N, C-alpha and C positions, 0 to 999 in steps of 0.2 A: 568460214565455218562458224567461228565464234559469233559473228554478227547474226547468222541464221539462228543460232541457239538463243541469243538474247531476244530476237524477234518472236520466237515461239513462246518464250517465258513471259514476255510482256503481254501477249495475247491471252495466255493462260491465266495470268493474274487478273485480267479484266473481266473474265467470265465469272459469273456468280452462280451459286446453286440455289436450291429452295431454302427459304427461310423457315424457321421453326413455326412461325405463325401460319404460313402457307400449308405446311404439313399437318398442323393441328386442324385447320379448316377442312382439309380433305378427309382426315380421319373422322371428324364429326359428321360430315356429309355421308360417308360410307356407313356410319353407325345408324343414322336416320333411315337410310335406304334399306338396310338389313332389317330394321325393326318393322318397317312397312311390309316387307316381304314375308316375314315370319307371321305377322297377324293375318295377312292375306291368305297364306297357305293353311293356317288353322281354320279359318272360316270356310275355305274351299273344302277341306276334309269333312267338316261338319255337314255341309250341304251334300256331299257325296254319300256319306253314311245315311242320311235321311232319304235320299233318292233310291239308294240300293235297298233299303228296308221297305220303302213303299212298293218298289217293283216286285220284291220277293213276296210281299203280302198279297199283291194282286195276282201273282202267279199261283200261289197256294189257293187263293179264293177261286180262281177259274178252274183249277184242277178239282177242288172239292165239289164245286157245282156240277162239273161234268160227271164226276163219279156218282153223285146223287141222281142225276138225270138218267145216266146209262143203266144203273143198277135198279132204279125205281125205289130207292130206299129214302127214308127221312133222316137217317143218321149214318155217320161213318164209324165203322167199328174200331175199337181201340180203347185201351184203359186210360191213356193220356194223349196229349197233343203230339208227342213224338211218335207214338204207336199209330195214330191216325194218319200222320204224314207218311209213315212207312207203308201203310195200306195204299196210299195214293202212288207211292213209288212202285210197289209190287204189282199194282194194277195198270202200270204204264201210263198213269196220268201225269206223273212227274218223272223226269229222266233220273234224277238223284235227289237225295235228301238235301234241301237247301239250308244255308246258314240262317239261323233264326235269332241270333243275337248280334246287334250292331252297336258297338261302343257304349255310349251312355243311353242309348235308346232302349225301350223295354223289349222284352223277348216276344217274338211272334208266336201266337198260340192258335191252334185250330180246335174249335169246339166240335162236339159230336154231331151237331146239326149243320156243320159246314161253315159256321161263322168264324172269320179270321179276325183276331185282335192283335194289337201291338203297334209299334212305331210311333209312340206318342211323343 
């Protein structure tokens, strides 16, 4: 029994763990990888905001042009851009009032002649 205990102890003493240098290298590598991921996600978010803004702008433009063509008017009634978009919603040209501000991008506006601006 004592011999078996000595045998296990000698095997245990021969086993080594990770050195401090190895642990530091792993930590540095993980830090570099997390930095790359953070910057990649930020760029992805910016692209997503731009695409969402462009899509909303095109949707409002299409709805405005359809309104003008169906009504036979040259202007969309409303005191401001939000009121004109509300006119398109009540006329069933849009399902609901879309989001018109996207992060750092400019606000989408609808002029009375149906011209859509924004997403710069």
